[in-house]
C-alpha positions in Angstrom: 9.3 -3.4 -14.5 8.4 -3.1 -10.8 11.5 -3.3 -8.6 11.5 -5.4 -5.4 12.7 -2.8 -2.9 12.4 -3.5 0.8 9.8 -1.4 2.7 11.3 1.5 4.7 11.3 1.5 8.4 8.6 3.8 9.7 8.9 5.4 13.1 6.0 5.0 15.7 5.7 8.8 15.7 5.2 8.9 11.9 7.2 12.0 11.1 7.6 14.0 7.9 10.8 12.0 7.3 8.7 8.9 7.2 6.6 10.4 4.5 9.7 11.2 2.5 10.9 7.6 3.0 7.6 6.3 1.6 7.7 8.6 -1.4 11.3 7.5 -2.2 10.3 3.9 -1.8 7.3 4.3 -4.2 9.6 6.1 -6.7 12.2 3.2 -6.5 9.5 0.6 -7.0 7.8 2.3 -10.0 10.6 4.3 -11.7 10.9 2.0 -14.7 7.3 0.6 -14.7 5.1 0.9 -17.8 1.8 2.6 -17.4 0.1 -0.8 -17.4 2.4 -2.0 -14.6 1.7 1.1 -12.6 -2.1 0.6 -13.0 -1.8 -3.1 -12.0 0.3 -2.1 -8.9 -2.2 0.4 -7.7 -5.2 -1.8 -8.6 -3.8 -4.7 -6.6 -3.3 -2.4 -3.6 -6.9 -1.2 -4.0 -8.3 -4.7 -4.1 -6.3 -5.7 -1.0 -7.7 -2.7 0.9 -11.3 -3.4 -0.3 -10.9 -7.0 0.9 -9.7 -5.7 4.3 -12.7 -3.3 4.6 -15.1 -6.1 3.6 -13.6 -8.4 6.3 -13.9 -5.7 9.0 -17.5 -5.1 8.0 -18.2 -8.8 8.2 -16.6 -9.0 11.6 -18.5 -6.0 12.8 -21.8 -7.5 11.7 -21.0 -10.7 13.6 -20.1 -8.8 16.7 -23.5 -6.9 16.7 -25.6 -10.0 16.3 
């Protein structure tokens, strides 16, 4: 079961404490998740990032034409 935990506040300087906050946040989200739920969580994030990259590539192609 993936928990609905609010995202941590990250400082503009992005310090080591921010990395610790992110790690703790990931732990809280996934601590009781099954292996399939973990895979689904990471795959969804990967798909979102791939869509973001494809959109940036599309916009770059439009800008150079």
